[in-house]
BAVO-132237 format. One record per residue (C-alpha): x, y, z; residue in one letter. Coordinates in steps of 0.05 Angstrom, whole numbers, padded with zeros to 5 digits, always signed. Example, Ala and Ser with C-alpha at 12.3 -4.5 7.8 and 13.67 -1.06 7.14 Angstrom:
REM BAVO-132237
+00246-00090+00156a +00273-00021+00143s 
//
This chain:
REM BAVO-132237
+00014-00257+00242m +00072-00227+00282v +00107-00206+00218g +00043-00176+00189f +00029-00138+00254t +00102-00116+00259g +00105-00085+00189w +00038-00050+00201n +00066-00023+00266l +00126+00003+00228f +00080+00040+00180a +00040+00069+00237g +00103+00093+00272l +00128+00124+00207a +00063+00163+00201m +00069+00188+00273i +00143+00203+00261g +00125+00244+00199r +00072+00286+00235n +00109+00297+00300q +00178+00302+00268g +00155+00359+00223v +00122+00393+00283a +00190+00390+00320v +00226+00419+00259i +00175+00475+00254i +00183+00490+00328n +00259+00493+00322i +00259+00542+00264f +00197+00584+00275l +00176+00574+00348g +00111+00558+00382t +00067+00606+00342i +00080+00570+00276a +00074+00503+00312n +00005+00525+00338a -00015+00541+00267a +00007+00471+00245y -00033+00442+00303g -00096+00481+00285v -00090+00458+00212a -00085+00386+00234n -00145+00394+00280q -00188+00415+00221i -00161+00358+00179n -00175+00307+00235g -00246+00331+00244a -00263+00326+00170l -00225+00261+00159g -00273+00224+00206h -00325+00218+00150f -00280+00181+00101s -00249+00139+00156a -00317+00112+00176t -00331+00091+00104f -00264+00055+00100q -00277+00015+00163k -00342-00010+00135a -00314-00032+00068i -00245-00061+00086n -00272-00129+00112p -00303-00140+00043q -00235-00131+00012l -00205-00183+00058m -00263-00230+00043k -00252-00222-00032s -00179-00241-00027e -00197-00300+00017g -00246-00324-00036m -00190-00315-00088n -00237-00268-00126d -00190-00214-00152r -00243-00181-00196n -00286-00169-00135r -00225-00145-00097l -00209-00093-00151f -00281-00071-00157r -00288-00059-00081i -00219-00027-00079s -00240+00024-00132f -00305+00037-00095i -00266+00047-00030s -00218+00098-00060s -00272+00134-00100k -00321+00144-00044f -00267+00159+00008s -00244+00216-00036v -00315+00241-00047l -00334+00235+00026a -00276+00280+00047l -00279+00326-00013a -00353+00342-00001f -00334+00377+00064f -00260+00394+00054a -00261+00430-00013v -00310+00485+00010p -00266+00493+00071f -00205+00501+00026i -00240+00554-00016m -00268+00593+00044e -00215+00577+00096m -00205+00650+00113d -00278+00659+00133e -00280+00591+00169v -00220+00609+00212l -00249+00678+00227t -00315+00647+00251l -00278+00594+00292w -00219+00632+00322l -00243+00705+00314k -00181+00749+00317d -00136+00696+00348n -00113+00663+00284i -00040+00643+00287p +00003+00666+00227p +00010+00615+00170f -00054+00578+00192t -00093+00593+00129l -00046+00563+00078k -00024+00506+00125l -00096+00485+00134a -00111+00489+00059q -00051+00447+00039y -00061+00396+00094i -00133+00386+00072l -00108+00379+00000l -00057+00327+00025l -00113+00289+00060s -00156+00287-00003i -00096+00263-00043t -00084+00208+00009y -00155+00183+00002q -00140+00162-00070y -00094+00109-00041s -00139+00077+00012v -00169+00024-00033g -00101+00008-00062i -00071+00001+00007m -00127-00044+00031a -00120-00089-00031a -00045-00096-00018i -00059-00110+00056q -00108-00165+00036a -00052-00203+00000t -00011-00206+00064g +00053-00189+00024k +00066-00123+00058i +00139-00123+00080r +00170-00089+00020n +00109-00045+00012y +00112-00019+00084q +00187-00008+00080i +00180+00035+00018i +00119+00073+00042m +00148+00084+00111g +00210+00112+00079s +00169+00160+00037f +00133+00184+00100l +00198+00196+00138l +00228+00234+00079m +00182+00291+00098n +00225+00306+00159i +00292+00321+00124p +00254+00356+00067i +00219+00401+00118a +00286+00415+00150y +00318+00435+00084v +00259+00479+00064i +00259+00517+00130l +00335+00521+00131k +00334+00555+00063m +00286+00607+00091g +00222+00588+00056y +00155+00598+00089s +00128+00541+00132v +00071+00524+00085y +00122+00500+00033y +00132+00440+00078t +00059+00420+00067t +00067+00431-00008i +00124+00380-00004a +00076+00334+00034f +00027+00337-00024v +00081+00324-00077i +00108+00264-00038l +00037+00237-00029e +00025+00241-00104l +00090+00204-00115t +00069+00152-00063s +00003+00142-00099l +00041+00125-00163c +00086+00077-00125v +00026+00044-00092r -00007+00034-00160l +00056+00003-00188f +00062-00044-00128m -00012-00062-00130a -00004-00080-00203n +00055-00125-00187k +00024-00158-00125l -00049-00165-00146t -00052-00151-00221g -00093-00087-00210m -00099-00048-00275s -00073+00023-00271v -00117+00042-00331k -00180+00016-00297e -00161+00053-00233y -00155+00118-00271i -00221+00106-00307q -00260+00084-00245n -00230+00129-00192v -00190+00189-00217i -00233+00210-00276q -00302+00210-00241p -00276+00243-00178t -00241+00297-00217m -00305+00313-00255i -00346+00314-00191i -00297+00358-00153i -00269+00405-00206v -00333+00428-00241i -00367+00452-00176p -00302+00487-00155v -00299+00526-00221i -00372+00548-00215i -00368+00563-00140a -00307+00606-00151m -00351+00657-00188i -00387+00681-00124p -00322+00670-00085h -00288+00726-00125f -00350+00769-00134m -00374+00774-00062i -00332+00807-00007s -00313+00766+00054n -00374+00753+00097s -00416+00697+00126f -00464+00704+00068l -00407+00690+00019k -00389+00627+00058l -00461+00603+00055v -00470+00618-00019i -00404+00586-00041v -00414+00524+00001c -00487+00516-00022s -00469+00521-00096i -00411+00474-00089y -00449+00421-00048c -00510+00422-00094l -00470+00414-00157l -00426+00362-00123f -00487+00320-00104a -00517+00323-00174v -00451+00304-00208l -00438+00250-00156m -00505+00218-00172f -00489+00220-00246r -00416+00199-00247f -00401+00162-00183a -00457+00110-00188f -00472+00061-00243d -00541+00052-00273e -00563-00001-00224g -00541+00040-00164q -00577+00102-00191r -00641+00063-00199e -00634+00036-00128h -00625+00106-00100i -00685+00132-00140k -00729+00076-00113s -00707+00090-00042k -00723+00164-00050i -00791+00149-00081q -00806+00101-00023h -00789+00154+00028l -00832+00206-00007l -00892+00160-00007k -00890+00153+00069r 
//
């Protein structure tokens, strides 16, 4: 228990070190204004991330139970569900924000928007969505209890963001390139997590792609493509924000019902809706 807690503590400290270390680097090179922009971007991310975090807390005990029962098939199934719906829970709110971030920031901060905030917020939300693809994998690995090597590798990936941010800013690139590097490293981390989950639990990478990546990409990308039509056709205004978000969310909900749920789950949802309508 001490070892398990210790390695989890190391991972938590690595995450804090990544976030705060990059903030320090930004402050050194660009000062408090850029650091304020980084802080605002993280505030938006933290507020939206609450929805997926709540879902994770509800489903993680079932993953532990599955491993305790030595039922790996159930473990994989719940792990895929955790990743899929964590991505969708965040993407439902975050993707419209990414598309209309300029209008959102104007409504929230009026004319007091720090420079760089727009792109920083967009890329940090993209980073957060990317991270959600890993939550079920991480929970499955945690359930095995064999986390030492995993936490060392993942903690190292997190801390790599600090020297990378330093190099990017030292070379004179804009601050938002640091968050682009975050996203690239997170995608690399996802691949490493999949490889380690396959070695530790036997999780199939092919099944993960089929059950998590493919449906979520369909559900997210198609509404984005269609919602981008009014995004480019309407000039910046509150009406544009409402129209784009409404189109995206409506299409997202329809595609989620079709591609995120299996036949049994769809029938269960239909029966619940019919029951509510009869009241």
